[in-house]
C-alpha positions as CSV (number, residue, x, y, z in Angstrom):
1,M,0.0,0.0,0.0
2,P,1.5,3.4,-0.9
3,I,2.2,5.7,2.0
4,I,1.4,9.4,2.2
5,I,4.4,11.8,2.5
6,A,3.6,14.9,4.5
7,E,5.5,17.9,5.8
8,T,4.1,20.1,8.5
9,G,6.1,22.7,10.5
10,G,9.4,21.6,8.8
11,L,8.9,18.0,10.0
12,P,8.6,15.3,7.2
13,S,6.5,12.3,8.1
14,Y,4.8,9.4,6.5
15,R,1.1,8.5,6.9
16,S,-0.9,5.4,6.5
17,P,-3.7,5.9,3.9
18,L,-6.0,3.7,6.0
19,L,-5.4,5.7,9.2
20,A,-5.4,9.1,7.4
21,A,-8.9,8.4,6.2
22,L,-10.2,8.5,9.8
23,P,-10.9,12.1,10.7
24,E,-10.9,11.7,14.5
25,L,-7.3,10.3,14.4
26,V,-3.9,11.9,14.1
27,H,-0.7,9.9,13.4
28,G,2.7,10.1,11.8
29,F,5.8,8.0,11.2
30,F,8.6,10.5,11.6
31,G,12.1,10.2,10.2
32,R,15.4,11.7,11.4
33,Q,15.1,15.2,9.9
34,G,13.8,18.4,11.4
35,G,15.1,18.4,14.9
36,V,17.9,20.0,16.9
37,S,20.1,17.1,18.1
38,P,23.8,17.0,16.9
39,D,25.6,14.1,15.3
40,P,25.4,11.1,15.6
41,F,21.7,11.8,16.6
42,H,21.1,14.3,13.8
43,S,18.5,15.5,14.1
44,L,15.0,14.5,15.2
45,N,16.1,12.0,17.9
46,L,13.2,11.2,20.2
47,S,14.9,8.8,22.6
48,F,16.4,9.6,26.0
49,G,18.3,6.3,26.1
50,V,20.9,6.7,23.4
51,G,23.3,9.4,24.8
52,D,21.7,12.5,23.5
53,Q,21.1,15.6,25.7
54,R,17.8,15.3,27.4
55,H,16.7,18.9,26.9
56,L,17.3,18.5,23.1
57,V,15.1,15.3,23.1
58,V,12.4,17.2,25.0
59,H,12.5,19.9,22.4
60,N,12.3,17.4,19.5
61,R,9.3,15.7,21.1
62,D,7.6,19.0,21.6
63,L,8.1,19.7,17.9
64,V,6.3,16.4,17.0
65,R,3.5,17.1,19.5
66,Q,2.9,20.6,18.1
67,V,2.8,19.3,14.5
68,L,0.2,16.7,15.4
69,G,-1.9,19.1,17.5
70,L,-1.7,17.0,20.6
71,S,-1.6,18.1,24.3
72,A,1.1,15.5,25.3
73,L,3.2,12.7,24.1
74,V,3.5,9.5,26.2
75,S,6.2,6.9,25.8
76,A,7.7,4.0,27.7
77,T,11.1,2.4,28.2
78,Q,10.9,-0.3,25.6
79,V,12.2,-3.8,26.5
80,H,11.1,-6.1,23.6
81,G,8.3,-7.6,25.8
82,C,4.5,-7.8,25.9
83,R,3.7,-5.6,28.8
84,Q,0.8,-3.2,28.2
85,S,0.2,0.2,29.6
86,L,-3.3,1.8,29.5
87,V,-2.5,5.5,29.1
88,T,-5.1,7.8,30.8
89,G,-3.0,11.0,31.2
90,P,0.4,12.6,30.5
91,N,3.6,11.7,32.3
92,A,4.4,13.9,35.3
93,A,7.4,15.4,33.6
94,A,8.4,15.9,29.9
95,D,11.4,13.6,30.3
96,E,9.6,10.9,32.2
97,E,8.6,7.5,30.7
98,I,6.4,4.6,31.7
99,P,8.7,1.8,32.9
100,E,9.1,-1.3,30.8
101,A,6.2,-1.4,28.4
102,D,6.0,-2.2,24.7
103,I,2.2,-1.9,24.2
104,L,0.6,1.5,24.7
105,I,-3.2,1.9,24.6
106,T,-5.4,5.0,25.0
107,S,-8.9,6.3,24.4
108,Q,-8.1,9.8,25.7
109,P,-8.2,12.6,23.1
110,G,-5.0,14.7,22.9
111,L,-2.6,12.0,24.2
112,G,-0.1,10.8,21.6
113,L,1.4,7.4,22.0
114,L,5.0,7.4,21.0
115,I,7.1,4.4,19.9
116,K,10.8,4.9,19.3
117,Q,12.6,2.9,16.6
118,A,15.8,2.4,14.7
119,D,14.9,-0.7,12.6
120,C,12.2,-2.2,14.8
121,Q,8.6,-1.8,13.7
122,A,6.1,0.5,15.3
123,V,2.7,-1.1,14.6
124,M,-0.3,1.2,15.1
125,L,-3.8,-0.2,15.7
126,Y,-7.1,1.7,15.9
127,D,-10.6,0.7,16.7
128,P,-13.0,3.2,15.0
129,V,-16.0,1.7,16.8
130,R,-14.6,2.0,20.4
131,R,-12.3,4.9,19.5
132,V,-9.3,3.4,21.1
133,A,-5.7,3.5,19.7
134,A,-2.7,1.4,20.4
135,N,1.0,1.7,19.4
136,V,3.3,-1.3,19.6
137,H,7.1,-1.6,19.7
138,C,7.6,-4.7,17.6
139,G,11.1,-5.9,17.0
140,W,12.0,-9.5,16.0
141,R,12.0,-10.5,19.7
142,G,8.5,-9.1,20.0
143,Q,7.5,-11.1,16.9
144,V,8.9,-14.3,18.4
145,R,6.7,-13.5,21.5
146,N,3.8,-12.5,19.1
147,V,3.4,-9.1,20.7
148,L,0.8,-8.2,18.0
149,R,-1.5,-11.0,19.0
150,E,-1.1,-10.0,22.6
151,T,-2.1,-6.4,21.7
152,V,-5.2,-7.6,20.0
153,V,-6.1,-9.7,23.0
154,R,-5.5,-6.8,25.3
155,L,-7.7,-4.5,23.2
156,Q,-10.5,-7.1,23.4
157,E,-10.2,-7.6,27.1
158,T,-9.7,-4.0,28.3
159,C,-11.6,-2.0,25.6
160,G,-14.2,-4.4,24.2
161,S,-12.7,-4.2,20.7
162,R,-13.5,-6.7,18.0
163,P,-10.5,-7.8,15.9
164,A,-12.4,-7.4,12.7
165,D,-13.0,-3.7,13.4
166,L,-9.3,-2.9,13.9
167,V,-7.2,-0.9,11.4
168,A,-3.4,-1.4,11.5
169,A,-0.3,0.3,10.0
170,I,3.3,-1.1,10.0
171,S,5.9,1.6,10.1
172,P,9.1,2.0,8.1
173,S,11.5,-0.5,9.5
174,L,14.0,-3.2,8.6
175,G,13.1,-4.6,5.3
176,P,13.6,-8.1,3.7
177,C,16.5,-6.6,1.8
178,C,18.4,-6.1,5.1
179,A,16.9,-8.2,7.8
180,E,19.7,-10.7,8.1
181,F,19.7,-13.3,10.9
182,R,22.8,-15.5,10.6
183,N,21.8,-17.4,13.8
184,F,18.1,-17.6,13.0
185,R,17.9,-21.3,14.1
186,Q,18.6,-20.1,17.6
187,E,16.7,-16.8,17.4
188,F,13.5,-17.9,15.6
189,P,11.2,-20.9,16.3
190,P,10.9,-23.3,13.3
191,E,7.4,-22.1,12.5
192,L,8.9,-18.7,11.5
193,W,11.6,-20.0,9.2
194,S,9.3,-19.9,6.2
195,Y,9.7,-16.1,6.3
196,Q,13.2,-16.5,5.0
197,V,13.3,-14.9,1.5
198,R,16.9,-15.9,0.7
199,P,19.5,-17.5,2.9
200,T,19.5,-15.9,6.4
201,Y,17.3,-12.9,5.3
202,F,13.7,-12.6,6.6
203,D,10.6,-10.7,5.6
204,L,9.5,-9.3,8.9
205,W,6.9,-7.1,7.3
206,S,5.0,-10.1,6.0
207,L,5.4,-11.8,9.4
208,S,3.7,-8.9,11.2
209,R,0.9,-8.8,8.6
210,D,0.3,-12.5,9.1
211,Q,0.4,-12.3,12.9
212,L,-2.2,-9.6,12.7
213,T,-4.5,-11.5,10.3
214,A,-4.1,-14.6,12.5
215,A,-5.3,-12.5,15.4
216,G,-8.5,-11.7,13.5
217,L,-7.7,-8.5,11.5
218,N,-9.0,-8.1,8.0
219,P,-5.9,-8.1,5.7
220,R,-7.5,-5.2,3.7
221,Q,-7.3,-3.2,6.9
222,I,-3.5,-3.4,7.3
223,D,-1.1,-1.0,5.7
224,I,2.6,-1.7,5.3
225,A,4.9,1.3,4.7
226,G,7.4,-0.8,2.8
227,L,10.4,1.5,3.5
228,C,13.6,0.0,4.9
229,T,15.3,2.0,7.6
230,R,18.7,0.5,7.0
231,C,18.7,1.3,3.3
232,R,17.6,4.9,3.7
233,G,20.2,6.6,6.0
234,D,19.2,10.0,4.6
235,L,15.7,9.5,6.0
236,F,15.9,7.2,9.0
237,F,18.0,6.2,12.0
238,S,19.2,2.5,11.7
239,Y,20.9,0.6,14.6
240,R,22.1,-2.0,12.1
241,R,23.7,0.6,9.9
242,E,25.2,3.0,12.4
243,H,24.9,1.3,15.8
244,R,25.4,4.5,17.8
245,T,22.5,6.6,16.5
246,G,19.2,8.2,17.4
247,R,15.6,6.9,17.4
248,Q,12.8,8.1,15.2
249,G,9.3,8.1,16.4
250,A,5.9,6.9,15.4
251,V,2.9,8.7,17.1
252,I,-0.8,8.0,17.1
253,G,-3.6,9.7,19.0
254,L,-7.2,10.9,19.1
255,R,-7.7,14.5,18.1
256,L,-8.6,17.0,20.8
């Protein structure tokens, strides 16, 4: 599915056509441009955990918040797990994060759910019936744990969502061109080996799509950005390419 390229307030971002069609929703997959951080975090680094100056990260986050018209951004320290946080209000301080969570869920207008990435996927889900949004940090370790199925289950249990109502979008992230796993026999269970597209390279985009459909989503309601973060150093941070680098952000929220 083609993505929408937008620029607001000097910040380039990418949009899912499926999510952009929902007027009550705001979202954006941001790249590395438009911020104030110096090299090697040049320039829109949104992570406090990579060695950048905290006040610069706060400034970058505020730029994103303003562009999207949100009252606050909420993020967590991401640990490649399946822990959920139901977000009902902003953090106490601009540089404070929810501890150890990879699934963020909210139904509160004005709160933006921020996932930080540098090759991992951010997977946004939205229920237009219940008006609840989720944003998921989904790296390969999360895929092994099936964090996307866990997210759908949590939306059902905590918000009453029906999987068939959900709309999802998979961010720019490590593509099948660059997702090499030389030790995949130790890292992936055998049922995931079929996602190998050539020796030691895996299609993690298709894996997430299939995990979402297995959880009950309609495949026609899933967007895949199809942009590889490692290939496009001009657009995105990539841990695999640079190792010491920043983190771009993916944000979803309900309009105020």
